[in-house]
C-alpha positions as CSV (number, residue, x, y, z in Angstrom):
1,X,106.3,100.2,46.3
2,X,106.7,103.7,49.4
3,X,109.2,106.0,48.9
4,X,109.9,106.9,52.9
5,X,109.6,105.7,56.1
6,X,109.1,108.7,58.7
7,X,109.9,108.3,62.4
8,X,108.8,110.9,64.9
9,X,111.4,110.8,67.3
10,X,110.7,113.2,69.8
11,X,110.8,116.9,70.7
12,X,109.3,117.8,67.5
13,X,111.8,115.8,65.3
14,X,111.3,113.5,62.4
15,X,113.8,111.4,60.5
16,X,112.8,111.0,57.7
17,X,114.6,107.7,55.3
18,X,114.6,107.7,51.7
19,X,113.8,104.0,51.0
20,X,115.4,103.0,48.0
21,X,118.9,104.9,49.1
22,X,118.9,104.4,52.6
23,X,119.3,108.3,52.6
24,X,118.2,110.3,56.1
25,X,116.8,113.4,56.3
26,X,116.3,114.9,60.0
27,X,113.1,117.6,60.4
28,X,112.6,120.1,63.6
29,X,110.1,122.0,64.3
30,X,110.7,126.4,63.8
31,X,112.1,128.5,66.7
32,X,108.7,130.2,65.8
33,X,106.6,127.3,66.1
34,X,107.5,125.9,69.4
35,X,110.5,123.8,68.4
36,X,114.1,123.7,68.0
37,X,115.4,125.0,64.4
38,X,118.3,122.8,64.4
39,X,117.1,121.4,61.5
40,X,114.9,122.2,58.2
41,X,111.2,122.2,58.8
42,X,108.5,120.5,57.3
43,X,107.5,124.1,55.7
44,X,111.4,124.5,55.0
45,X,111.9,121.3,52.8
46,X,108.6,122.5,51.2
47,X,109.9,125.5,50.1
48,X,113.3,124.4,49.1
49,X,112.3,121.5,47.2
50,X,111.1,124.1,44.9
51,X,114.4,125.2,44.5
52,X,115.7,121.6,44.0
53,X,112.7,120.1,41.3
54,X,113.6,124.0,39.0
55,X,117.4,122.8,39.0
56,X,116.7,119.3,38.1
57,X,114.8,120.2,35.4
58,X,116.7,122.8,34.4
59,X,119.6,120.4,34.1
60,X,117.8,118.3,31.6
61,X,117.5,120.8,29.6
62,X,120.2,121.9,29.3
63,X,121.8,119.0,28.9
64,X,119.4,118.4,26.4
65,X,120.6,121.5,24.7
66,X,124.4,120.7,25.0
67,X,125.0,123.3,27.8
68,X,125.9,122.8,31.3
69,X,124.2,124.7,34.4
70,X,127.5,123.6,37.0
71,X,127.5,125.8,39.7
72,X,124.4,126.7,39.7
73,X,122.6,127.6,42.9
74,X,119.1,128.8,44.2
75,X,118.7,130.3,47.0
76,X,115.4,130.2,49.1
77,X,113.2,132.1,50.8
78,X,110.2,130.9,52.6
79,X,107.6,133.3,53.8
80,X,105.0,132.4,56.4
81,X,101.3,133.2,56.5
82,X,99.4,133.4,59.7
83,X,95.4,132.0,60.0
84,X,96.3,129.1,59.2
85,X,99.7,129.1,59.5
86,X,101.0,128.3,55.9
87,X,103.8,128.8,53.4
88,X,102.3,131.8,51.5
89,X,105.0,132.6,49.3
90,X,108.5,131.3,47.7
91,X,111.4,133.6,46.4
92,X,113.6,131.6,44.3
93,X,116.4,133.1,43.3
94,X,118.9,131.5,40.6
95,X,122.6,132.3,40.3
96,X,124.0,130.9,37.0
97,X,128.1,131.0,36.9
98,X,130.4,132.4,34.4
99,X,129.2,130.9,32.1
100,X,128.0,132.7,29.0
101,X,124.4,131.8,27.8
102,X,122.8,133.1,24.7
103,X,119.3,134.1,24.6
104,X,117.7,130.9,23.5
105,X,119.2,129.0,27.1
106,X,117.9,131.8,28.7
107,X,114.6,131.0,27.5
108,X,115.3,127.5,27.7
109,X,116.0,127.7,31.5
110,X,113.6,130.1,32.8
111,X,110.7,128.2,30.3
112,X,112.2,124.5,32.3
113,X,112.7,126.2,36.0
114,X,108.8,127.6,35.2
115,X,107.8,124.3,34.7
116,X,109.2,122.1,36.9
117,X,106.9,119.1,38.8
118,X,106.9,120.9,42.2
119,X,105.8,124.3,40.8
120,X,102.8,122.8,39.3
121,X,102.1,120.9,42.8
122,X,102.0,123.7,44.9
123,X,98.4,125.4,45.4
124,X,97.9,128.2,43.5
125,X,98.0,130.5,46.1
126,X,101.2,129.9,46.8
127,X,103.2,133.0,45.4
128,X,106.2,131.9,43.2
129,X,108.7,134.9,42.7
130,X,111.7,133.6,40.8
131,X,115.1,135.7,39.8
132,X,117.7,134.4,37.4
133,X,120.6,136.1,37.7
134,X,122.9,135.0,34.9
135,X,126.9,136.1,35.4
């Protein structure tokens, strides 16, 4: 079964529907590439997917090992290159809230984040810079 259905709606915009849930994501070309920049661009989604995947896999690891990462955030910065135009670097800044994490918890968190499926699916030329901030 297909995962999603994408419709080009005009003006460099697409509508993607997740077929199982019906949830919709809109993309828009970025301002620096002839678009309006009014929604995530496809490359924004690529970079954001890395952070989403990391938090999901770390959440699974935390649940398995009996601690919580509720409230954790990931700030994503996408760096574009030219010739050809492409994502060259994704910077992920993970902020773990006021919980007290043991050294073992931190090891579990960092290993899980770095081994998420999206991290392994990205081309090796895309630099992944990950920062873990424990408050």
